[in-house]
MARTOR-418895 format. One record per residue (C-alpha): residue number from 1; residue in one letter; x, y, z. Coordinates in Angstrom, 2 decimals. Layout:
   seq   type         x         y         z
   NUM      a         X         Y         Z
...
//
This chain:
   seq   type         x         y         z
     1      m     62.68     69.22     79.43
     2      p     65.06     69.48     76.45
     3      v     68.75     69.94     77.27
     4      m     70.54     72.42     75.01
     5      k     74.14     71.28     74.60
     6      d     75.44     74.61     73.28
     7      s     73.51     76.88     75.67
     8      l     76.67     78.77     76.63
     9      l     79.06     80.77     74.45
    10      k     82.64     79.99     75.45
    11      n     84.87     82.41     73.53
    12      v     83.68     85.74     74.89
    13      d     86.92     86.89     76.51
    14      y     87.02     90.11     74.50
    15      f     83.64     91.19     75.84
    16      a     84.27     90.06     79.38
    17      g     87.84     91.32     79.58
    18      r     88.85     88.09     81.28
    19      s     89.44     84.44     80.42
    20      n     87.08     81.50     80.92
    21      q     84.01     83.72     80.94
    22      t     80.79     82.40     79.42
    23      f     77.63     84.08     78.12
    24      n     74.21     82.63     77.42
    25      n     74.05     81.63     73.77
    26      i     71.47     84.30     73.02
    27      i     72.20     83.85     69.31
    28      k     70.23     80.61     69.45
    29      g     68.24     81.19     72.60
    30      g     66.43     84.48     72.00
    31      q     62.84     84.08     73.21
    32      l     61.27     87.48     72.59
    33      g     61.16     87.76     68.81
    34      i     58.10     86.63     66.84
    35      g     57.55     83.83     69.32
    36      n     59.31     81.73     71.90
    37      h     61.58     78.80     71.14
    38      m     61.21     76.57     74.16
    39      p     63.73     73.87     73.11
    40      n     66.43     76.58     73.37
    41      i     65.29     78.19     76.63
    42      d     68.46     77.03     78.42
    43      a     70.29     79.73     76.45
    44      a     67.98     82.44     77.80
    45      t     68.29     81.66     81.51
    46      p     68.12     84.98     83.44
    47      v     71.00     85.94     85.72
    48      v     70.38     86.34     89.45
    49      f     72.45     88.68     91.61
    50      p     72.73     87.28     95.16
    51      n     74.12     89.50     97.93
    52      a     77.60     90.78     97.20
    53      i     80.48     89.56     99.35
    54      i     82.65     92.23    100.92
    55      v     86.15     91.39    102.11
    56      v     88.45     93.83    103.92
    57      t     91.86     93.63    102.25
    58      h     93.60     96.40    104.22
    59      t     92.94     98.11    107.54
    60      p     94.56    101.45    108.40
    61      d     98.16    100.98    109.51
    62      m     97.53    103.40    112.37
    63      f     95.25    100.75    113.92
    64      d     98.14     98.29    114.27
    65      d     99.13     99.63    117.70
    66      i     95.55     99.82    119.02
    67      p     94.23     96.61    120.62
    68      y     91.41     94.94    118.66
    69      a     91.08     97.80    116.13
    70      p     91.87     95.80    112.94
    71      e     89.70     92.90    114.10
    72      i     86.76     95.10    115.08
    73      l     86.84     97.02    111.78
    74      t     87.06     93.84    109.70
    75      t     84.17     92.25    111.57
    76      l     81.97     95.35    111.38
    77      i     82.46     95.62    107.62
    78      e     82.30     91.93    106.71
    79      r     79.88     90.51    109.27
    80      h     77.79     93.23    110.94
    81      a     76.59     95.57    108.20
    82      q     72.82     95.17    107.78
    83      s     72.99     96.73    104.33
    84      v     75.59     98.34    102.08
    85      d     74.64    100.90     99.46
    86      g     76.52    103.05     96.97
    87      i     78.98    100.34     95.91
    88      s     77.69     99.56     92.40
    89      p     79.86    101.06     89.62
    90      n     78.14    102.97     86.82
    91      l     79.97    103.69     83.56
    92      t     78.83    106.67     81.50
    93      l     79.93    108.04     78.13
    94      s     79.96    111.75     77.40
    95      e     79.16    113.12     73.94
    96      v     80.78    115.79     71.80
    97      d     78.67    117.99     69.52
    98      g     79.51    117.62     65.84
    99      y     77.27    119.73     63.63
   100      i     73.61    120.58     63.18
   101      l     71.66    119.12     60.29
   102      e     69.16    121.13     58.24
   103      n     66.29    119.47     60.12
   104      g     67.71    120.62     63.46
   105      q     69.14    117.32     64.66
   106      s     72.57    117.34     66.25
   107      v     75.20    114.89     65.04
   108      k     77.33    113.79     67.98
   109      m     80.51    111.84     68.60
   110      p     81.45    109.71     71.63
   111      g     83.52    111.62     74.15
   112      i     85.06    110.29     77.35
   113      s     83.85    107.32     79.35
   114      k     84.20    107.39     83.11
   115      y     82.90    105.79     86.26
   116      d     80.62    107.82     88.48
   117      e     82.03    108.55     91.91
   118      l     80.83    106.05     94.50
   119      a     79.56    106.92     97.97
   120      p     79.52    103.70     99.99
   121      s     77.27    103.73    103.05
   122      f     77.14    100.93    105.63
   123      t     74.11    100.52    107.87
   124      f     74.83     99.01    111.28
   125      k     72.68     98.24    114.26
   126      e     74.37     99.90    117.21
   127      l     75.94     97.54    119.73
   128      s     76.48     97.52    123.48
   129      g     78.87    100.22    124.59
   130      n     77.88    102.35    121.58
   131      m     80.61    100.48    119.74
   132      v     79.90    101.56    116.16
   133      y     79.70    105.27    116.99
   134      k     82.74    105.20    119.27
   135      f     84.85    103.23    116.81
   136      m     84.06    105.53    113.88
   137      e     84.45    108.63    116.08
   138      t     87.90    107.47    117.16
   139      w     88.89    106.75    113.55
   140      i     87.86    110.26    112.54
   141      t     89.64    111.98    115.45
   142      m     92.79    110.00    114.66
   143      m     92.70    111.84    111.33
   144      s     91.42    115.18    112.67
   145      d     90.50    116.01    116.27
   146      p     87.57    118.51    116.37
   147      n     89.18    120.22    119.36
   148      t     92.37    121.06    117.51
   149      g     91.95    120.35    113.81
   150      y     94.96    118.05    113.97
   151      s     95.38    114.31    114.35
   152      k     95.33    113.04    117.94
   153      l     97.57    110.09    117.11
   154      s    100.64    111.30    118.99
   155      s     98.72    111.82    122.22
   156      m     96.81    108.54    121.86
   157      l     99.91    106.48    121.19
   158      n    102.15    108.58    123.45
   159      t    104.88    108.82    120.85
   160      k    106.89    111.48    119.10
   161      e    107.64    109.30    116.07
   162      i    104.79    109.30    113.53
   163      d    105.46    109.56    109.83
   164      p    103.48    112.10    107.78
   165      l    100.07    110.60    107.01
   166      v     99.66    108.64    103.78
   167      y     96.52    106.86    102.59
   168      s     97.57    103.39    103.70
   169      y     98.11    104.74    107.22
   170      f     94.57    106.05    107.77
   171      s     92.32    104.38    105.17
   172      m     90.80    100.98    104.43
   173      d     90.54     98.87    101.26
   174      i     87.81     96.35    100.48
   175      a     87.11     93.86     97.73
   176      v     83.52     93.81     96.46
   177      i     82.70     90.47     94.87
   178      q     79.47     89.70     93.04
   179      p     79.10     85.92     92.98
   180      d     76.55     83.97     91.05
   181      v     74.29     81.51     92.88
   182      t     76.89     78.70     92.74
   183      l     79.45     80.69     94.81
   184      l     82.16     79.10     92.68
   185      p     85.20     81.37     92.17
   186      a     85.25     80.65     88.43
   187      n     81.64     81.82     88.09
   188      i     81.73     85.20     89.83
   189      i     79.85     87.86     87.91
   190      d     82.27     90.67     88.71
   191      g     84.75     91.90     91.27
   192      f     86.49     95.18     92.04
   193      f     88.21     97.13     94.80
   194      l     87.29    100.23     96.77
   195      t     90.38    101.91     98.16
   196      c     91.25    105.00    100.22
   197      m     88.14    104.46    102.36
   198      y     87.58    106.47    105.53
   199      p     84.37    107.45    107.35
   200      k     82.81    110.88    106.90
   201      s     80.84    110.67    110.15
   202      p     80.26    108.23    113.03
   203      g     76.94    107.29    111.42
   204      s     74.45    109.96    112.55
   205      d     74.27    112.11    115.66
   206      l     74.93    110.48    119.01
   207      g     71.21    109.92    119.62
   208      v     70.79    111.50    123.05
   209      k     67.23    112.59    123.89
   210      r     64.73    112.84    126.73
   211      l     61.03    112.05    126.31
   212      v     59.12    111.45    129.52
   213      g     56.69    108.57    129.07
   214      g     58.21    107.59    125.73
   215      d     59.70    104.26    124.73
   216      v     63.40    103.54    124.63
   217      e     64.76    102.58    121.24
   218      g     67.72    100.98    119.58
   219      k     70.04    102.96    117.35
   220      e     70.99    102.51    113.72
   221      r     74.18    103.96    112.30
   222      v     74.56    104.77    108.60
   223      v     78.24    105.41    107.99
   224      e     79.21    106.97    104.65
   225      f     82.75    106.49    103.38
   226      n     84.98    108.28    100.93
   227      t     86.41    105.93     98.32
   228      v     88.16    105.50     94.99
   229      l     87.08    102.70     92.63
   230      q     89.49    100.33     90.92
   231      k     87.79     98.08     88.38
   232      s     89.43     96.12     85.57
   233      a     90.10     92.63     84.26
   234      s     92.89     92.38     86.85
   235      t     90.59     93.19     89.77
   236      y     88.20     90.49     88.53
   237      k     90.99     87.92     88.57
   238      a     92.16     89.08     92.00
   239      c     88.64     88.67     93.35
   240      q     88.51     85.15     91.92
   241      t     91.71     84.40     93.84
   242      i     90.16     85.79     97.03
   243      m     87.09     83.60     96.52
   244      e     89.31     80.56     96.02
   245      m     91.01     81.36     99.32
   246      l     87.70     81.85    101.17
   247      k     86.24     78.52     99.93
   248      l     82.70     79.75    100.54
   249      h     81.35     77.20     98.08
   250      e     82.59     74.40    100.35
   251      v     80.59     75.46    103.41
   252      d     77.71     73.10    104.21
   253      y     75.38     74.54    106.83
   254      d     73.67     71.18    107.22
   255      n     76.79     70.32    109.22
   256      q     76.76     73.43    111.39
   257      v     77.45     73.01    115.08
   258      p     74.13     72.93    116.99
   259      i     73.73     75.15    120.04
   260      t     73.77     72.00    122.17
   261      t     73.50     68.23    121.92
   262      e     72.07     67.60    125.37
   263      i     69.83     69.07    128.04
   264      d     71.51     71.15    130.74
   265      y     72.18     69.06    133.81
   266      k     70.30     71.52    136.04
   267      l     67.13     70.77    134.03
   268      s     67.43     67.00    134.21
   269      d     64.85     66.74    137.01
   270      t     62.18     69.02    135.50
   271      g     59.63     69.22    132.70
   272      i     59.10     66.38    130.28
   273      t     62.30     64.68    131.43
   274      k     60.84     64.35    134.92
   275      e     57.47     63.29    133.50
   276      v     58.99     60.46    131.49
   277      e     60.91     59.30    134.54
   278      e     57.69     59.22    136.59
   279      i     55.86     57.35    133.82
   280      i     58.57     54.70    133.66
   281      n     58.46     54.28    137.44
   282      d     54.67     54.44    137.89
   283      f     53.22     52.76    134.82
   284      k     52.96     49.04    135.39
   285      e     51.49     46.29    133.28
   286      l     48.21     45.11    134.84
//
């Protein structure tokens, strides 16, 4: 097929708010006018949004004295969430009424632009020990115990020295990175941070029930978080730096470690292994 040498626009920093960004050269590659222009179709290549990459950049400081807490939280968020919703920013522009024309139409002016509030929700399959529920329940009671209305930190940690709570002490921050299909840091589509995150519930009710003759079932937890969005050219660059550190584009799963490279010794005298041994011993040239 024809290769279009100028299929990308290079100097689009003002639109992108960041350096080294490229756009399709839609000026030459538009395909939906009077008719298509196939020699320039490179410049009209559609974008694809693969799954976003979520990286925990801060765990609550109050977890530092609790064994495994930072590691469990990071793993749940980065590696165990089945799905994550409510993390896509939406910018809206309000309008200000100007005056009414004779024909009844209203002349308006642009007002204030703002991002809609986000409501991140993470869906987890519950794990042995009711881990997800118990972890989120503990996090919540460390902020406010339902039996008292106060934090249970001092009794949990058995200390009389706890500073007044600040956001970094009880909340989590994450980076949300939207890569393109290449996974290259330079090519990420966007990146931003969600800060001041803490759970609003353990992810549904506990799930206790009794149904004689019924089936048992697994549990799914949908944990909704409070958050504040930070999105700018600087957050984009910071997310590029995080991607450079992660080196995801260098991972080659063709070289992954197999579950084994040999048959268990205890099975060496069974199945097809035994059959081949018998064939070698029994089959003789006539």
